[in-house]
C-alpha angles and dihedrals in degrees: 000000000000126000112227089250093057105261121118131246119233105240151343127212120253093218135068128172087007097299130100113248095355093138092059103038132093140197124206090250092053091050092051092046090059101035105027125240099293101047090033091059090049095051092043089054096045096044099038100248108164138155108282091024128213099274124045096322097316134077134252102211108246132177111216094187137010122286088243090058090047090052094049091049088056092043093238131129108277099219094051090045091053091051091051093049093047091050091052092049090050089055091050090049091052090051093047092054088066090063124090105270124219116267115271125220098210098189112131110214117196096214095050091047089052088058090049092051089052094048095047095044094048094044091047090054100042097040097037095239108147092184089066092049088051090050090052090049093051093048093048092047091052094047094051091048099045110021099063132087126224090271092055095252117137124256119216111215136028137180114196104334096324115102128192144164119060115270122256130214095276091056092057098039097047096043092047089052090049092050091050090050090049091049091051091047098047104023089225109147094210090076092051091048091051092049092049092049093050091048090055090050090048091051091049096052108024108030120115095217094186102043103024127239128064135286118232093237132046123259090243095047124108106298116256131195087252133002107233122222105206117227108166129093107204130146084332123030117250123254094247094054093049091043091054090055092045090054092049090052093047090051091052094045097046103029087227110146090203090074091049091051091051091050090053091047090051093050092043089057088065099037093116092050092048092051097045099040112008091168088065092065103033093149091054089055088063088059091045090054 
């Protein structure tokens, strides 16, 4: 689901050739047809491929223990066993690429990519996986290069390298959070500078100066009957909750009390909501804490 430049596409279908998961599933006969009887039996044993499967008559390959443990159970040298297993999986991958793949929704959405940058940067740091930090870096680099208009404001959606539609609050909030995570992971000041710049743009175009918090659309966007101010953390957190946390982090990182005041103003704007239904803004409670 990754664009060649490093950003991430929005979705893939679950179905191909009219069946859910067909592209990814295997039967014992299909394994043996690609690998032959000897290597086929090994891979079927290691990855749990059995008649009847584990999903609608076929099998999702799954490793119940490490390859090293599998090798030791068979009393063979682990490194050689891992090479043999990897070679077999490469052959299966080559065969699978000849199947009809699921449809791909290749839209690149700034907000969703911001969440990906956060996830990859934080996982890369905490789990010591530099490849994930690199993936976060590539995605953030692409977004900053391609998802901005001439005035520096974010754009929301791209296909290929062509972006369009003005960004909304979620695009700013989620990408700023991702950039702060990437800064804390790598220590590279360019990510902090980019986050700070985007926060200033967000404040300029989305801030409710009178009531606190942020509107979902920019002041210079197409006029609506009412400018919503999102206040619900569902499957994805809302832009105001993430913005409150971004402001808290900026205050801590810069020592600038102005960011702390804005964080308090943002949270105060939703004080009634937080008191009546705190579960509705669980992400905002993290900023409160």
